[in-house]
N, C-alpha and C positions, 0 to 999 in steps of 0.2 A: 325362190331359194333364197336360204341366210348361210350369210360370210359371218363368219366369228372375226373380230377386231383386232388389231393385232397388238401384241403385249408387247408397250416400249416401255424398256428402263429409262426411264427421263434421267439424265445427270448420273450418270453410273459413275460413283466416285474413284470404283478399285481398276473399272477399265481406261478410265482418265488417268489414275496414277502410272499404268501401264505404259499409256502411250508419253507421255511426258518423261518417262525415261529413257523409250526410246527414242526423239527426237534430241536427248542429250547425248544416246551412242550414234544419231547420224549424223550432226553435226560438229560434237566434244561440250561445245556448248552455245546455247542460244538466249537472246535478250527474253527478259520474262515479256515484254509488250508481245515480241514475235510470235512467241509460246500462246500467249492470248489470245491475238487474234487468228491464227492457225486452230486451236480450239473452238473459238466461235462459228467456225464455218461448219461445224459440223452439227447441224439439224437437231441432235438431242441433248445438246450442250446449248442449244439457244437462251434459256433460261437460264442459264448459270450466272451467277454476278461473281464480278472480280471479287470481293472478299471471301467468296466458298474458294475460288481458284488460288489466293494467296496461304487461306487456311491449308489448303491440301499441299499448297509446294513448302509451308513449315513442316509438316508434317514428313513429308517426304524427305526432307533435310534433318530431321529430328533423328531418322530412322537409318541416316547415312544411303539411302538411294541417291540421292542428289546432294551436289552443293551450289549452297546461292552465296556470289558474291558480285557485287558492283551491278546490283539490278539486272545480275544474269545467272541462270540455270546450269551448271557444269556437270556433268557425265562422274561416276565412281566408280571403282572397280567391283565392288559389291551391288551398284544398279547393273552393272553388264550382267552378272550370275543371276539378278533376279529376273532381269527381262530375259535372256534366255531359259530361264527356269518355269518361265509363266507364259510361253506361245499360247497356251490356249485357255481360253477363261471358261472352259469346261472342268468341273471340279470332278477330280480323279476317287472314284468311287472303290472303298476295298471292301474287300468280303471277307466273312469271317466262317472257319469250318467251325460246325457243332459236335465236339465229340460227345458221347455217353462214357460218362466217368466210371462207369463200372465195367464195361468191354473193352473201353480204350478205342470204340470203333467212331469213326466218323458218319455220322446219319444224314447229314445235310450243311447248307451253306445260310449267310445271313447275310445280309447285308449291312452297310456301314448306318443308313440312317434309323433301319432297326436296331441298331446295336443301341446308338446313340440314344433315344429316344427312349428305348426299354430295358437297357442292359445293365442291368443291377441285381447283383445277390436276391434271389428269392420268386423274379419274376417267373410267371409260369406262362407260356405261352406253346403254338400248336407247333410241330411239324412233322412229317410223316402221319399227318390222322393221329397221331397222339399227346399228351399234356405233358410238357418236361419245363423243370423247375432251373433255372440259372446257378450253379453255385458257385462259378469264379470264372473270370476273363482272363485270360493270358493272352498279351501280344495278338496275333490271329486269332486265336480259339476260345470256343466260349464251350465250357465245361459242364452238363447237363447231367440232372435225372428223373426217373423218370416219376412221373406224379399221378395222382387220383381225380385231381381238381379240374374235372375239364369245361367247368361251368363260366369261371374265372379266367380259363388261357384267353391268351394275345393269339389270334391268327397270325403267324411267321411272316404269310406274304401281305399284311395288312401294309396299303399304300397307296400311292398316286395310281389313282383313276383318272383319265381324262377328266378334264373338271367341264360341266353342264350348266351354257351360259344360261344368264337371266332371260334374254329373249326364248329359247328354247324349254325353261320350265315353265315359263307362261302360259307356252304355246299347247303345254300336254295337259294342263287344266282343264279346256276345251277338250280335248281327248278324250280324258277320264268320263267330264262329263255324256258325253255320247256312252262311253263303256259301260256307262252304269245299268250293274244287273245283265249285263251280254258276256260277261266272263267272271269266275268264282271270285276272283280277288275282291271284286266292290262289290258281290252282292251282298243286299241288306244297305249298303252306303247312305242309299235317299233318307234310310231313318234319323239319321246323323246332322250330314250336314251335303248339300252338293259344294264339287269343288267349281273355286271360282279366285281367278288369276289376280282380282282384287280385295279378296277376303282373309284376312289370318284368323283363323282358328285353332281354339284352346282346347284342348280335351288333357286329363289327368289319368293314368293308374298305377298304384301304391305311392312309391315314392317320383314316379315319372311323370313332368310335364308335356308334352306332346305338341309343338308349338308346329303350325301349319304353314309352313312358310315356302310356296310354290317361287322363289325366287334367284336359285341356280346354286351351285356349288360356293363360289366365294362370294358371294354377299351375305347367304348363311353362316357360314365360317364367321365373316367378318361379327355378323350380330349376333352370333351364340358367344363371341368373345368380350362383348360390349354388353350386354344382357348377363353373364355370368358374372363378370366383374362389377358391375353394379348392384346384382343382389348379395354378393360375399360383401360387399362393402356394407352396405345395408342393414343384413341380417348377420353379419356375422356366420355364413355358412360357406362350407364347402361343395363347390357346383362340378357334377360329371356334365361333360357334354357329349354327345355325337350327333354326328349333322348328314343330315346327305339334300342333293338337289331339291328335295320338295318341304323338309321337314328337318325340326330341330329339336332333339331328347333335353330336357336336363334334369339330369337325377340329385333331387334337392329333398330337404326335410324340412319339415314345417312350414315351407310356402307354399302359397297356392295359387290355384290359376288367377284369381282376381287379383294377384297382387303383382302376378306375370304381366298381365294383360295393363296393370297401371303403368307396369316400368317402361311397356313397351309404348303405350300413348305418353310418357314423357323424354322418349328417348333423347338425347343432345344432339344439335346437328353436327357440332365440330369435335368430329369422334376419333381425332389421332392422339389426341394425348391418353385417352384412354385407353385405346388398343396397343400407344407402346408401354402403357403400366400392364396392362396385361399379358404383355408378351416378353415383358423384361427376363421373368425368371422361368421361363418355360426351355424344355428340353427342345424346341423347335427353335430356339431364338439360339440358344448355346451351339445348335449343329451349321444352322447357318452361319453364324457366326466365326466358327471353325475354318469355312471356305471362307469365307473377303477376307480373312487375317494369311490364310495363303496364299489369295488374289497380289496382298498388299505387299506379301513378301515379310509380315510381322513375324509367321510361322511358315517352317519350310514345308513343301510340298510331301517330305516323305517322314514327317514328324507324326509320332502316335503318340495325344497326349490323354490323360484322366478326364474325367470329368471336371474334377477341383482342381487339376492344372489347367484346364479350359476358364474357369470360373474367374481363377484367377490373374490370368491375363488378360482376360474381360474385363472387370473391376478395374487394371490397371489403361485398359484405351478406352475407359466412360466419354463421350465428349470428342471423341477423336473423329475421322473421315472413316473410320472404320468401322464403326459402330453404328453411323448414322447410315454407314452404306447398307449394314446387317439388316436395318429397320425399311429401308427403301427396298432391297429384295424384296422382301416378305411379303411389305404391301404391294407389289407388282405380283411376284407370282401365286403370290395364298390366298389374297384377299383382296376387294373390289371395294373402295374406300370410296370413288365417286356414285356407283351405284348405288352401295349400301345408304348414302347421302340422297338421293333421290326417293328409294322406299322411305326413309325416316323423314323428309316433306312431306311426303303424299300422306305417312298416318296421319301428319300435326294436318292436314290440309282435309282431312277427313275423306278420301279421293281412296286410301287402304283404311277398311275398316277392321277391328279385331271384336271377335265373338267368342265368347265363353260356350262352349258346349257339355252341357250338365245329362251325362246318363249315365247309366253303374256301370255299364262297358265299355272299351274304347270300340272306336270305330272301327271296319275295315282298313281304310286309307293309315288308322295311328298303328293298328295290327302289322302291317308290313314293315313297320321301323319300328316296333317291338318287339319281335319277332329275332332281330337281330341283338338283344339283350337280356331279356326277359325270358327265361326257359316255360312258365307257366303262365303266359298270355294265353286272352282269347286266339282259337286259333282258326283260320282260314278255309275257307272250304275243300281245297285242294287236301289240309291236313286231314281234316275229319276223313274223309274219305282212304287214306292210307290209316287213320285209328281202325276203323270200320275193319277193315282188312286185316290187322294186326290182330285186334280181338278176336276176329272171328276164329286164326288161326292157333291162339291162343286155347280158345272154348273148344275147340276141335283135338288138343294134343290129349293124349293121353296118360293118366299120372295112374300109377299103384298105392291101391290104401290096405293098409295093415289094422287088423284086428290089433290093439294090444293088449287085450287081454288072453285070444288064442292064438295069435300070428295068424288067422287065416287073411286070404289075400284077395282082395277085389281088383280089377283094374277096370276101370272108366274114365271117359272123355269130359274135362271138366265141367264142361256145360251139361253134362248129364247127373253130376253129383250133389246132393241133397244132402240134409243132415240127416244118417242112415245107422240101421240096427246092427249087429254082426249076423245072419244067418245061423250061426251053430250056436255063440253064448247071450246072442244079445246085447251084447256090448257097443258102447254108445261110442267107445274113445280111439278115435284112429291116428296113426303115422301116415303122412305121403312119402314117398318113395320114386326117383324119376326111370330108374333101374333097381333090376330085383336084385339087389345087392340088401343082404339083412347090415343096416348097420344100426346099433342101438340108440347111438347118437342123436344119429338126423331122426330116428323114428320119434326119440321124446322128445326132441326141438320141435319137429312139423304139426306134431300132434298138440302140442300146445297151441301153435301160432294159428292150424285149423278151427283150432277150438275156441281162440280170441277172433280170428279175422274173416273168417268165414271161406264164402266162396275170392274175395280178393284177394289172397294169400296164394290158392289155386291158381289164378291169375298171373300173378306175379312170379312166383315157383315154377309155372310150365314156358318162361321164357327161356331161350335158349342160353346156356353158360350161367343162369343166375342162381346161389345157391341159397338155400333157405337163409343164410345170413345177411345176402344182398337184397331178401325180398323182405324180409322184417326191417332193413335200414328204410327200402322203399317207401313200406307201411305205414312207416312213424309219424310224417307230415304230408301225409295225400292228403286232397282238399276235393277231388272230386273224382268220378271213372275216368273221365278225359286225362286228368293228369296222373289217373296209374298208368294208363298206359302210355302215356308221355315217357315216364318215367323209368319204363321198361323196357322201350324205345329205345334208349339212352342209353341203358344198360348193356342190353343188347349189341348194340353199335360198338360200346368200348372192352365186350368181352371180343368181337371177330375183325378190334383191331389190332389189341394185343396179341391175340392168335398169330392172326398175320404175323406182326414185329419179331414174333418168337421166332416162328419157324423162316422168318426170312432172314435172320441175324445170322 
């Protein structure tokens, strides 16, 4: 049986600030020496230095939560209100109503973390199965409009899942070894590499580099920030990051797998400064800072500041206990510095190897990660079965073929169509209709598309809810038959979602 180690917030400065103010409320005033002795008896503050304690006292005095005089800590009126307002250290999470700007109707709810990270006009996200673009944010409402760009949309439910510990991710590699060729997702994996807890495999697909790092959620989050920061500094490029417990995905242009291998082999052991620099200007840091600042009493609990205002407050509080505690919380809750240092040391010692996989296609394990971010990645076996079923359904769809010369009508299944001649006039130019409703504009357009694309056009046009205009758009950048069926599926899904939304509104 495996038990996770508890997460301890060592030297939590915001909790200590609240306790110091509490001591002044209990006693009216207390000597700095007695307060220090009281704090030192608590296990999580056993490593707190007197200099850190004194710095916190000076900060609390500056913001009027306590008063310092004659080596004593004295209560203040502001401190009393602060103490009562922050009896709980659990941050209050706001919710935002999502409003369709066209109909003024509420279509869902977003949590504060999502709005803090992604809440800027122009951001596209998914809610109720449809892509929406943020137009504006007013108080506790997010006004949105319906969008077409499903591909780049962010899931509104994207948030915290329980982190997978390092030990579990390592053990999972042995399970994958045993399951190779026994489950569809891993079929063919042995042709690329066999999963191993002590080997980091590197693959690439287009602008994505897949780092197979079986180190768990927090270690991979930590590693990804270090690697992306080093790449940005060294090559001057922006790096997109996606992580899960078993892999790190980097979206970069002009950087090779060999370059990433070299970076991995030369990662520094002392990573705290790199992590601080990589976090400072992120939305995650700003969001955490707002919670810590409220627990310190710098910001009122009911305050609702914009990003720009929060950034100005943050700039004024650099090098203060509020700023430091924000880093402390992220290091404990989101990252794992100690375990990451262990992994880096093992790489340096050769106990963890880094191997580049040179194949034309990504492995099944890489596909499992890439499927979340790249729509045309090589698909897994479970998807291949679905594609075959969809293709069969499309090929058995009946369409009407209309001779453009004499208007004779023929009804054929897509699979039965071959370049044909009209039995009456021997014409070879045919328009295509889904229903027997004569529409010259549609006939002319479909005749041209059929002549140019052949059966590929018929497959696309046979999709439910797909017009000849949509079919034409799909066919412009199709790279393979699998790619065509995938695009048809996406368009059909979009049609049904919009249809469902229209009828439910």
